C-alpha positions as CSV (number, residue, x, y, z in Angstrom):
1,M,-20.6,10.2,-33.7
2,S,-20.1,7.1,-35.9
3,V,-21.5,3.7,-34.8
4,D,-17.7,2.6,-34.1
5,T,-16.8,5.3,-32.0
6,E,-20.4,4.9,-30.1
7,F,-20.2,0.9,-29.8
8,T,-16.2,1.3,-28.6
9,A,-17.5,3.9,-26.1
10,Y,-20.4,1.4,-24.9
11,A,-18.2,-1.4,-25.0
12,A,-15.5,0.0,-22.9
13,A,-17.7,1.3,-20.2
14,R,-19.4,-2.0,-20.1
15,A,-17.0,-4.7,-20.7
16,Q,-16.0,-5.3,-17.0
17,R,-19.7,-5.2,-16.0
18,L,-20.3,-8.3,-18.7
19,R,-17.2,-10.0,-17.6
20,D,-18.2,-10.4,-14.4
21,T,-21.8,-11.5,-15.0
22,A,-20.0,-13.8,-17.4
23,Y,-17.8,-15.2,-14.5
24,L,-20.6,-16.1,-12.8
25,L,-22.3,-18.1,-15.5
26,C,-19.5,-19.6,-16.8
27,G,-17.3,-20.0,-13.5
28,D,-14.4,-20.0,-15.3
29,W,-12.1,-16.7,-16.4
30,H,-11.2,-17.6,-19.6
31,A,-14.9,-19.0,-20.6
32,A,-15.8,-16.0,-19.4
33,Q,-13.4,-13.5,-21.6
34,D,-14.7,-15.7,-24.9
35,L,-18.3,-15.2,-23.5
36,T,-18.2,-11.7,-23.2
37,Q,-16.4,-11.2,-26.5
38,A,-19.1,-13.3,-28.3
39,T,-21.6,-10.8,-26.7
40,L,-20.1,-7.9,-27.9
41,V,-19.7,-9.1,-31.4
42,K,-23.3,-9.9,-31.4
43,L,-24.2,-6.7,-29.7
44,Y,-22.4,-4.9,-32.3
45,G,-23.6,-6.8,-35.2
46,A,-26.9,-5.5,-34.5
47,W,-25.9,-2.0,-32.7
48,K,-28.0,0.4,-35.3
49,R,-31.0,-1.3,-33.9
50,V,-30.0,-1.9,-30.3
51,E,-29.0,1.7,-29.7
52,R,-32.5,2.8,-30.1
53,S,-33.7,0.3,-27.6
54,E,-34.8,1.6,-24.0
55,S,-32.0,-0.2,-22.3
56,I,-28.9,-1.5,-24.1
57,D,-28.0,-3.3,-21.2
58,A,-30.7,-5.4,-21.1
59,Y,-30.2,-6.5,-24.4
60,A,-26.6,-7.2,-23.7
61,R,-27.6,-9.4,-20.8
62,Q,-30.2,-11.1,-22.7
63,V,-27.6,-11.8,-25.8
64,M,-25.0,-13.6,-22.8
65,L,-27.5,-15.3,-21.5
66,R,-28.6,-16.9,-24.8
67,T,-25.1,-17.2,-25.9
68,F,-24.4,-18.8,-22.9
69,L,-27.3,-21.4,-22.6
70,D,-26.7,-22.3,-26.5
71,S,-23.1,-23.4,-25.8
72,R,-24.2,-25.2,-23.2
73,R,-26.9,-27.2,-25.2
74,L,-24.4,-27.9,-28.5
75,K,-21.8,-29.5,-26.6
76,R,-19.6,-28.9,-29.5
77,S,-16.6,-27.2,-27.7
78,T,-13.3,-29.5,-27.0
79,E,-12.1,-26.6,-24.8
80,R,-11.1,-27.9,-20.8
81,P,-11.5,-25.7,-18.0
82,V,-8.0,-25.8,-16.0
83,A,-7.7,-26.1,-12.6
84,D,-5.1,-23.4,-12.2
85,V,-6.8,-20.1,-11.3
86,P,-5.1,-16.9,-12.8
87,E,-3.7,-14.3,-10.7
88,G,-4.9,-11.4,-9.7
89,A,-5.8,-8.8,-7.3
90,A,-7.4,-9.9,-4.2
91,P,-11.3,-9.0,-3.9
92,V,-12.0,-5.6,-2.3
93,G,-13.3,-6.2,0.9
94,G,-15.3,-9.3,1.9
95,D,-13.7,-12.9,2.9
96,P,-12.0,-14.2,-0.2
97,A,-12.8,-17.8,0.9
98,L,-16.1,-17.1,1.5
99,R,-16.6,-15.5,-1.9
100,L,-14.3,-18.5,-3.6
101,T,-17.0,-21.1,-1.8
102,L,-20.0,-19.7,-2.8
103,L,-19.0,-19.4,-6.3
104,A,-17.9,-23.0,-6.5
105,A,-21.2,-23.8,-5.1
106,L,-23.0,-21.6,-7.7
107,A,-20.8,-23.6,-10.3
108,R,-22.5,-26.8,-9.0
109,L,-25.8,-25.8,-10.2
110,P,-27.6,-26.7,-13.2
111,I,-26.8,-23.8,-15.7
112,N,-30.4,-22.6,-15.4
113,R,-30.5,-22.5,-12.1
114,R,-27.3,-20.7,-11.9
115,A,-28.6,-18.1,-14.5
116,V,-31.7,-17.2,-13.2
117,L,-29.7,-16.8,-9.8
118,V,-27.2,-14.5,-11.4
119,L,-29.6,-12.5,-13.3
120,R,-31.9,-12.2,-10.3
121,F,-29.3,-11.5,-7.6
122,W,-26.1,-10.5,-9.1
123,E,-27.5,-7.9,-11.9
124,D,-30.4,-7.5,-9.6
125,Q,-33.2,-8.0,-12.2
126,S,-36.6,-8.1,-11.3
127,V,-38.5,-11.3,-11.7
128,E,-40.2,-10.0,-14.9
129,A,-37.0,-9.1,-16.5
130,T,-35.7,-12.1,-15.7
131,A,-38.6,-14.0,-17.3
132,E,-38.3,-11.9,-20.4
133,A,-34.6,-12.7,-20.8
134,M,-34.9,-16.5,-20.4
135,G,-37.9,-16.7,-22.9
136,L,-39.8,-18.0,-19.2
137,S,-42.9,-17.0,-17.5
138,V,-43.1,-14.9,-14.7
139,S,-44.0,-17.9,-12.5
140,A,-41.7,-20.5,-14.0
141,V,-38.7,-18.0,-12.9
142,K,-40.2,-17.7,-9.4
143,S,-40.3,-21.4,-8.7
144,L,-36.7,-21.8,-10.4
145,T,-35.2,-19.5,-8.3
146,Q,-37.3,-20.9,-5.0
147,R,-35.6,-24.2,-6.3
148,A,-31.8,-22.9,-7.2
149,L,-32.3,-21.1,-3.5
150,A,-32.9,-24.5,-2.3
151,E,-30.1,-26.3,-4.0
152,L,-27.2,-23.6,-3.3
153,R,-28.6,-24.1,0.3
154,E,-28.3,-27.9,-0.1
155,V,-24.5,-27.6,-1.3
156,L,-23.5,-25.0,0.7
157,R,-25.3,-26.5,4.5
158,D,-22.1,-28.7,5.1
159,D,-19.6,-25.7,4.6
160,T,-18.4,-24.3,8.0
161,A,-17.4,-21.3,6.3
162,L,-20.6,-19.9,5.7
163,A,-21.7,-18.7,8.7
164,E,-21.8,-15.0,7.5
165,L,-24.1,-16.6,4.7
166,D,-26.6,-17.8,7.4
167,F,-29.5,-15.8,5.5
168,L,-29.0,-18.2,2.6
169,L,-29.5,-21.4,5.2
170,V,-32.6,-20.2,6.5
């Protein structure tokens, strides 16, 4: 199988998951699409080396996280997010209003705190894997997670739509 065929198969299988993770990091579908594309471009460039690694998914997440953090540090983009959400299918199961409230609260967190929550709880990564992806120590990830959850609780505390999420408010 050729390199292009292998990469294309991987990208087709993982693009949706990468896009979902990118959305949680960015809070905007258009920026998430751009981040996903940038991640796949970088992944393709290193494909011969990456395909031999233990976890291509872990490598892709790390590339995505670094690309996201780098783009926030540079502040060179002139793109502006739009207020209108593109129409799409309603999420399967769960309360859409609750999901939107949680996503809005997540978007209000600083990027490093948002990133640690996305990696730990959305991607279900261990503390060690999160530390490696973010280039931090295990103890730094633990304290950053604790601060991020405390800040998220504070942001969410006043919202009455979050009765179902009282496990976050404990």
